[in-house]
C-alpha positions in Angstrom: -25.9 8.4 -14.3 -27.0 12.0 -13.6 -25.3 11.9 -10.3 -22.0 11.0 -11.9 -22.5 13.8 -14.5 -23.3 16.3 -11.7 -20.2 15.2 -9.7 -18.0 15.6 -12.8 -19.4 19.1 -13.3 -18.6 20.0 -9.7 -15.1 18.6 -9.9 -14.4 20.5 -13.2 -15.7 23.8 -11.7 -13.6 23.3 -8.6 -10.5 22.6 -10.7 -11.2 25.8 -12.7 -11.6 27.9 -9.5 -8.5 26.3 -8.0 -6.4 27.2 -11.1 -7.7 30.8 -10.9 -6.7 31.0 -7.3 -3.3 29.5 -8.1 -2.6 32.6 -10.3 -2.8 34.9 -7.3 -0.7 32.8 -4.9 3.0 33.0 -4.5 5.2 29.9 -4.1 5.8 30.9 -0.5 2.1 30.9 0.2 1.6 27.5 -1.4 4.6 26.2 0.6 3.0 27.5 3.8 -0.1 25.5 3.2 1.8 22.4 2.1 1.5 22.5 -1.7 3.5 23.2 -4.8 2.3 24.6 -8.1 2.4 21.1 -9.5 0.3 19.4 -6.8 -2.2 22.1 -5.8 -4.9 21.5 -8.4 -4.7 17.7 -8.2 -4.9 17.7 -4.4 -7.9 20.0 -4.4 -9.6 17.6 -7.0 -8.8 14.7 -4.7 -10.3 16.5 -1.7 -13.5 17.4 -3.5 -13.9 13.8 -4.8 -13.4 12.5 -1.3 -16.1 14.8 0.1 -18.5 13.9 -2.7 -18.0 10.2 -2.1 -18.4 10.6 1.6 -21.7 12.5 1.1 -22.9 9.8 -1.3 -22.0 7.0 1.1 -23.8 8.8 4.0 -26.9 9.3 1.9 -27.0 5.6 0.8 -26.7 4.4 4.4 -29.5 6.7 5.5 -31.9 5.3 2.9 -35.2 4.1 4.5 -35.8 0.3 4.4 -39.3 -1.1 4.1 -39.6 -3.8 6.8 -42.0 -5.7 4.7 -39.4 -6.2 2.0 -36.4 -7.2 4.2 -35.2 -10.6 3.1 -37.4 -10.7 0.0 -34.5 -10.8 -2.4 
């Protein structure tokens, strides 16, 4: 539960920072990197969510397993 709250805080802060950056970018600059004003914030949110999910998946796979408990469930 705390991890979900922490991730939500990260995504919200990233969205805020992206909206601030958007104010200083021209339409031409956005076009050069493959975005529009309408899609920039949503794509950045999707990118950060993907990164957070990948990091969580990597951590869960790297969890140590006690050999004495394998097959106990």
